[in-house]
N, C-alpha and C positions, 0 to 999 in steps of 0.2 A: 499172249495176254492181250485183251482188248484195250484200246486206248481209253484213258480215263475221260469221262464225259459228265456233264451236269453243270448246274449253275454254281456261282459263288454265293454262299449264304452268310449273312452277317446279322448277328443279334446284338442290339445296343440297349443297355439299361433295362432289360426285360424284367418287369415286376408284375406279380399277381397277388392281390389281396383277396382273402375270403373272410370278410369281417375284419377282426383284429389279427387274424393269422396271415402271415406273409409266406405264401407257398413258393414264390420266386422273388429273389431279392437282388435287383440290379445286376442281372446276368449279361455279361458280354462274351460273345463266342463267335469265332469264324470257322466255317465248315468249307473245306476246299473241294473243288469239283472232283468227283470220282473217288473220294476217300471213304473208308469205313470207320465211322466215328461211333464210339460207344459212350453213352451216359451211364455212369456207374455210381451207385450209392445205396445206402440203407433205405428201408421203408420210410417214407416221409421226407426224403431229402429234396424232392422237387423234380426228379428226373422225368417221371411220366407227365407231370404238368408242363414241363418244358417241351416235351415231344408233342403233346396235344396242342400247345400254343403254336408250334411250328406247323402242325397239320391244319390248324384253323378251328379246332373244336373247343379251344379255351381262348377267351378274349383277354389279352393282357390289360392290366390296370395302368401300366405305363411302359414306355420303351417302344422299340421298333424292330421289325424283321425285314431285312432287305434281301432280295434275290436279284443278282446281277445289277445292284445299285438301285433297284426300284422297290418301294415299300409294298409288302403284301399283307400288312397287319390287318387291314380292313377287308381283305379279300375272303370270300366264302371258301370253305374247304374244297368244294368241287371245281373251283376256278384255279386252284394252285397247281394242278397236275402232279400231285404227290400221291404215291401209293402207300397204303397203310395196312399193316398186319397187326391185328389186335391180339391181346393175350389169350382170349378165349376163341380165337379164329373167326367167330361171328359168321359161320356158314349158314345158309338157309337149309333147314332140314328137309323141306318138301321139294327141293330142287336136286337134280342130278349134279354130279361133279362138273360136267361140261356146262350146265346151265348156271351154276355158281360162278364159274370162271367167266362166262359170257356176260354176266349181269352188268359190269361197268361199261361194256361196249354197247349193250342194248339201250341203256339210259343216255348214251351219246348218239343214238340213232344211226349207227353204222349199218351198211348193207349186210344182209344175211350171209352172203358168201364170204365177205371179208371177216365177219364175226367168226364163222366156222374155221377159217384158216388161222386166225389169231389164237383162238382157243386151242386148236390142235398144236400149234407151235408152243404155246405157254405150257401146256401139259407135258409135251415132250421135253421142255426145258427142265422140268422138275421130275421127269421120269415117271409120269402117271398117265400117259396117253392110253394105256390099256385099261384104265379104270374109269373112263369118261362117263359111262352110263350108270355107275353105282351112285348110291345116295351116301351122304356124309356118315350116317350111322353104321354103314357097312365098312368103314375105314378105320384103321388104327389111328392113334393120336399123332404119330409121325406123318402118316399119309394126309390127315386133315390139315396138318401144318403146311404141307407142300401144296395142297389145294389153295389154302389162304395165300401163300406166296404167289402161285400162278395167277390168282384173281387180282392181286395187287400189281403184278407186272404186265398183265395182258394188254393194257392200254399204253405201254411204253412210257411210264412216268419218269420225270427227270430225277426224282428222289424217292427212295423207298424208306419208310419209317416203320420201325419194328418195336412194338411195345411188349417186351418180355415174351416173345413168341414161343420160347421153349420152356416156360415156367412150369407147365403141367406134365412134362415128359420125364421118364425115369433117367437116371444118370447116364447109362450106356447109350440110349437112343439120343439123348441130348448131345453127347459128345460126337456121335456120328453125324448128326444134323448140323452141328457147328462147323464141321469140316466141309460138308456139302454147301452150306450157305456161304462160307468163305470162298470156295471155288466158284460158286455162282456169281458172287460179286466180282471176282477177277475176270470171269468170262464176259460179263455185261459191261463192266467199267463204269457203272453208274454210282451215284452217291447213296450210301446206306447210312442211316442213323439208327442205332440200336439202343434200347433201354434194357438194363439188367441189374440185378443185385448180386449176380454170380461172378466172383472175381476171376475164376478160371476161364469162364466164357469170354470175358472182356479181354484177357491176356491172349487167348487163342485166336480171336477173330479180328481184332481191331488194328487199324493203322494208328489211330490215336484214341486215347481215353480221356474223358472229362469226368473227374471225380467230384461228385456233388455232396453237399452237406448243408442242411438247414436252409435250402433255397438258393445257395450260392455255389459257385464253382471253386473248389478248393485248389485244384491243380489240373493242368492239361498237359499231356505229352504222350510220346510213344510208350508202348507197354514196358519195354526194357528200361527206358528212362525213368518212368514212374516207380518201377520196382527197385531199381538200383539207387536212385537218387530222390527219394521222397523228400518234400520240403517241410512237412508237418507230421506231428505224431499221428494225427488222424489218418493221413494217407499211408504212412508206414504200417499202421495197425490194420487198416481196412483192406489194402491190397496185399494179400499174403499175411504172414504172421511175423511179428517182430518182438524181440526183447528190448527193454528200455533201461538204460543206466543213467542215473543223474550224477552230476558232479560239478566241480569248480576248477577252472584252469589255474594251475600253480606255476607252470613254466610254459613258454611259447617260443617257437622259432619259425622260420619261413614256411616249413612244410608240415610241422607236427606240434602237438601240445601234450603236456602231461596233465592229466585230470585227476584230482583227488576225489575218491568216491568213498562210500561207507565201507567198502571192502578193500580200501587201499588205492594207491595210485595206478593209473593205467595210461598207456600211450595211445594217442589217436592221430592218424594222419588227416590233416584238415582238407585236403583235396579241393582247393579253391574256395573253401569256406573258412577263412582265417578267424582266429579267436585271440583275445588278449587275456593277460593274467588278471584274474578276478572275475572273469565272465562265468556265469552259470551255463552249463551245457546239458543237453539231453541227447544221448546217443541211442540210435536204433540199430539193432544187431539181429540179422536174420538167423533163425535157428540152424540152418545148414552151414553158416559161417563159423560155428563153434566146434571145437574138438574136445574129446575126452582124453587129452594127454597134455603134457607140459611143453609142446613144441612151438607155440606161437610167441608173438611179441608180448602178450599179456597172459597172466595166469591167475586164477582164483581158486580157492578151496571151496568145495561144495559137497553136499550129500544128495544121493539119489532119492527122490520121493516116489516117482513112477517110472516105469519102463514098459512101453507098449509096442508090440510088433504090428506094423502096418503094411506088410508085403514088401514094397520096394525099400522101405527104411524103418528105422526104429525111432520113436518119439520118446525122449527121455526128459522128465521133469526134475529139476534140481532146485536146491535151496542153498544160498551162500551163507557164510557165517553171520552176515548182517541181517539175514532174513529175506533177501532179494530172491524172488522166484524167476527162474530162467528155464527155457526150453531148448533142447538140442535135438536136431534131426541128424541121424547117422545112417548113411547107406548100409545096407545089410552086409555087403562084403567087408565093411569095416566094423561091423557089430554082430559077428556071428553068435556070440554069447552076450545076452543082455545083462547089464550090471544089476546086481541085486538091490532091492529097496533098502535104504539105510546105509549103503556102502559109501565110503568117502572117495572122492575123485578129485583130480586136478583138471580144471576147465581152462582152455586156452583159445586165443584167436589172434589174428594179425592186426597190426595197427591200422591198416587201410580197410578192414572188414566192416567197420561201423560207419554210419553217416550221422552227422549232427542235424537234428530236426527242431522245428519250433514247437514248443509245448502247446497244448490245447488252451 
């Protein structure tokens, strides 16, 4: 693996107003040299605005962007030495693949021989050197994406910014290119900042993920950290799926609490997030942490509303006696015969399976 390279990037109090609408709301973020950071969030969360502010195409209303301690907030995009891959690729249809990739070098007035060598190297990097003479319209969507990557990398930028570069691709091709892009990042060792609304893409590709909501960063962390220990209901619900159970603490000790819920008391291991008697709690419980048998620390009676075969697992929708809707994911080796709709089951889980989160 190539040694990580690139600048240290820090965003302080970054804010962007469009009239009364606040697209960015006091964003603070540090991006480490050589890391793959993904900005993840629903439409309108501010992730693309943040990326375009970093690229220089959006002027912040307030705040500062520092690269190795120096402000670049007033610097024009072409002065920042950042490569950008746009959602629509933005290839020139009248130019060949090679000429598209050469464009950033030509506007920098590099010698012709140097341009030819850099273009050859960039296309080889994305495994498209054999298609140099073709036009963009003769390429598949995945190939066009690789040309856009080659063009963004050809002038050796310190940072590569990716604005939903795989949004137009089908699921299988998107998955294949996610792996290729991750491997490319590891070979180059440069800083990549990626924008997506696709949770699986963020989990598969990123060193860290910044989850955005309404112009603010809700939580930042590694993929496993965010998935296993979300801090808020929004993060637990947006990154993967979660069931939510509300209740009030009626007993508490050093490592666990007893929570009274609409379906009776349940035990919850606090795992460093202690609670006191009388506290209201909201527990997030991943569907794969639930079992359709009475073997766990907690058990609830429920009835099956839906049972869907999804290949690797079955997704089973349940309703408890209080009316709480829950979803269970069962691996197919543990669910050879799907339970019938309307059948009564005992649902169980371990005390450490849930995590307490802040409500919206």
